[in-house]
C-alpha positions as CSV (number, residue, x, y, z in Angstrom):
1,M,172.5,210.6,42.5
2,T,174.8,209.5,39.8
3,K,177.6,208.1,42.6
4,L,174.0,206.4,44.0
5,K,172.9,204.7,40.7
6,L,176.8,203.2,40.1
7,E,176.1,202.3,44.1
8,K,173.0,200.2,43.0
9,L,174.6,199.0,39.2
10,K,178.1,197.6,41.8
11,E,175.6,195.6,44.2
12,Y,173.4,194.5,41.2
13,V,176.4,193.1,39.2
14,K,178.6,191.5,43.0
15,K,175.0,189.4,42.9
16,E,174.6,187.7,39.3
17,I,178.0,187.5,38.5
18,E,179.5,183.9,37.9
19,N,182.2,182.4,40.2
20,D,184.3,181.5,38.2
21,T,187.8,182.4,39.9
22,A,189.0,184.2,36.5
23,H,186.3,186.2,36.0
24,D,184.4,186.9,39.5
25,F,183.8,190.2,41.5
26,E,187.4,190.4,42.5
27,H,188.4,190.4,39.3
28,V,185.9,192.7,38.0
29,M,187.3,195.0,41.4
30,R,190.6,194.7,39.9
31,V,189.8,196.1,36.0
32,L,188.2,199.1,37.7
33,K,191.1,200.2,39.8
34,N,193.0,199.6,36.9
35,A,190.7,201.6,34.6
36,T,190.4,204.4,37.2
37,I,193.9,205.1,37.3
38,I,194.5,205.2,33.6
39,A,191.5,207.3,33.4
40,R,192.3,209.7,35.6
41,K,195.2,209.9,32.9
42,E,193.3,210.2,30.0
43,K,190.7,212.6,31.6
44,S,187.9,210.4,31.0
45,D,184.3,210.4,32.2
46,M,184.4,208.1,35.3
47,V,181.0,207.2,35.6
48,L,180.7,206.0,31.2
49,I,184.4,204.0,32.6
50,T,183.2,202.5,36.1
51,A,179.2,201.1,34.4
52,S,181.7,199.7,31.5
53,V,183.8,197.9,34.1
54,L,180.9,196.6,36.6
55,L,179.1,195.0,33.5
56,H,181.8,194.1,31.3
57,D,181.7,190.4,32.2
58,I,178.0,190.0,32.8
59,I,178.0,187.1,30.9
60,S,181.1,184.7,30.9
61,Y,181.4,180.9,29.5
62,P,184.2,179.0,30.2
63,K,187.3,179.1,27.9
64,S,186.4,175.8,27.6
65,D,182.9,176.3,26.3
66,P,182.3,176.9,22.4
67,R,180.1,180.1,23.4
68,S,183.1,181.8,25.1
69,K,183.9,183.8,22.2
70,N,181.1,185.7,22.2
71,S,181.0,186.6,25.7
72,S,182.0,190.2,25.3
73,L,178.7,190.3,22.9
74,E,176.3,188.4,25.4
75,S,178.0,191.4,27.8
76,A,177.0,193.9,25.3
77,E,173.4,193.2,24.9
78,E,172.7,192.0,28.6
79,S,174.2,195.8,29.6
80,K,171.8,197.3,27.2
81,K,168.9,195.9,29.6
82,I,170.7,196.4,32.5
83,L,171.6,200.0,31.9
84,K,167.5,200.9,31.2
85,K,166.8,199.8,34.4
86,Y,169.6,202.1,36.2
87,N,168.2,205.3,34.3
88,F,171.0,206.1,31.7
89,T,170.5,207.7,28.7
90,H,170.5,206.3,25.4
91,D,173.7,207.8,24.2
92,E,175.1,206.8,27.7
93,I,173.9,203.0,27.2
94,K,175.7,202.8,23.2
95,I,179.1,204.5,24.5
96,I,178.6,201.3,27.5
97,S,177.3,198.4,25.2
98,D,180.0,199.4,23.0
99,A,183.1,199.4,24.8
100,I,182.2,196.2,26.7
101,R,181.6,194.3,23.4
102,D,184.5,195.6,22.1
103,H,187.1,194.9,24.9
104,S,187.6,191.3,24.6
105,F,190.5,189.7,23.0
106,S,189.1,187.1,21.3
107,R,187.3,190.2,19.2
108,G,190.5,191.0,17.9
109,V,189.1,194.7,17.2
110,V,190.3,198.2,18.5
111,P,187.7,199.9,20.0
112,Q,186.8,203.5,18.5
113,T,186.0,205.1,22.0
114,V,188.5,206.1,24.7
115,E,186.1,204.4,27.0
116,G,186.6,201.1,24.9
117,K,190.1,201.4,24.6
118,I,190.6,202.1,28.6
119,L,188.1,198.8,29.2
120,Q,190.4,196.7,27.0
121,D,193.4,198.0,28.5
122,A,191.8,197.5,31.9
123,D,190.9,194.4,31.3
124,R,193.7,193.1,30.0
125,L,196.3,194.2,32.5
126,D,194.9,192.0,35.0
127,A,195.6,189.3,32.5
128,L,199.6,190.8,32.9
129,G,202.0,190.2,36.5
130,S,201.4,188.2,39.8
131,I,197.2,187.9,39.2
132,G,197.9,187.6,35.8
133,I,199.8,184.4,36.8
134,A,197.8,182.9,39.2
135,R,195.0,183.2,36.8
136,A,196.4,182.0,34.5
137,F,196.7,178.7,36.4
138,A,193.3,178.9,38.1
139,V,192.0,178.5,34.4
140,G,194.6,175.6,33.4
141,G,193.2,173.9,36.7
142,A,189.8,174.4,36.0
143,E,190.1,172.9,32.5
144,N,192.8,169.8,33.7
145,R,195.5,170.9,31.5
146,P,199.2,170.1,32.7
147,F,201.2,172.8,33.6
148,Y,203.6,172.2,30.8
149,N,204.7,170.5,27.8
150,K,207.6,167.9,29.3
151,D,209.3,167.5,26.6
152,D,209.6,171.4,25.3
153,P,208.1,173.5,28.2
154,F,208.7,177.1,27.0
155,C,208.0,176.3,23.4
156,K,211.7,176.4,22.0
157,K,210.7,174.5,19.1
158,R,207.4,174.6,18.6
159,S,204.5,176.5,18.6
160,P,202.7,177.4,22.0
161,D,199.2,175.8,22.3
162,D,197.4,176.6,25.1
163,K,194.3,174.5,25.0
164,N,196.8,171.3,26.2
165,W,199.4,173.5,28.3
166,T,198.7,176.3,30.5
167,L,202.4,177.8,30.5
168,D,202.1,177.9,26.8
169,H,199.5,180.4,27.5
170,F,202.2,182.9,28.4
171,Y,203.8,182.9,25.0
172,K,200.5,182.1,23.0
173,K,198.7,185.7,24.2
174,L,200.0,187.4,27.8
175,L,203.2,188.4,27.0
176,L,202.6,189.8,23.8
177,L,199.6,191.9,25.4
178,E,201.6,194.8,26.0
179,K,202.0,195.4,22.0
180,T,198.1,196.0,22.2
181,M,197.5,198.2,25.1
182,N,195.8,201.5,23.9
183,T,196.7,204.3,26.0
184,K,200.6,205.2,26.7
185,T,199.7,204.9,30.8
186,G,198.5,201.3,29.9
187,K,201.2,200.3,27.9
188,I,203.8,201.5,30.8
189,M,201.3,199.5,33.6
190,A,201.5,196.5,30.8
191,R,205.7,197.0,30.7
192,N,206.1,196.6,34.3
193,R,204.0,193.5,34.8
194,I,205.2,191.8,32.4
195,K,208.8,191.8,34.1
196,I,207.3,190.1,36.6
197,M,206.0,187.4,34.5
198,K,209.2,187.4,32.7
199,N,211.2,186.8,36.0
200,F,208.3,184.3,37.2
201,L,209.4,182.0,33.7
202,D,213.3,182.8,34.2
203,E,213.0,181.2,37.7
204,L,210.7,178.5,36.5
205,K,213.7,177.4,33.9
206,K,215.8,177.0,37.0
207,E,213.3,174.9,38.7
208,I,212.2,172.9,36.2
């Protein structure tokens, strides 16, 4: 019964989620893959984690939208309504919605529950590695940002400004994410993915 409930929830999300390249249904599935790896190591409740992942971006505004910083709060509130329809208990809904509320980077908080910690790690992992590079430039393209500042592409003599240049986002946020990971498994995965990003930057330095 539980498996069927999660399958129905998955189908609902697939139909409802916004078609944003960086936060589409494939993003949700990648985060679920990451969360599953971490949860198995941490011996956590996969039902709660799966539901949290499926609904974590049910409301997602573009980064340039002033409402963007409230995406996780609105997703948390929306998740409560959705989970009731799928007969999740009051306690389950609180754990899931709290995890969704606190997972966002812009919220600047460390989740209090293991489910929240795993969701946050799994979501941040999708901002790293090869897929993180692709997502960064996809968002930059959608926002019409140049790839880099031609005078100082790698932020050697200035503070990163990722509202104007996509490459600055690596230095403003992405390369710093490893230190924010909550779980041992998440830290290891993040470290490996950041190596990929640093190799990319090293190659880029030779090309521009």
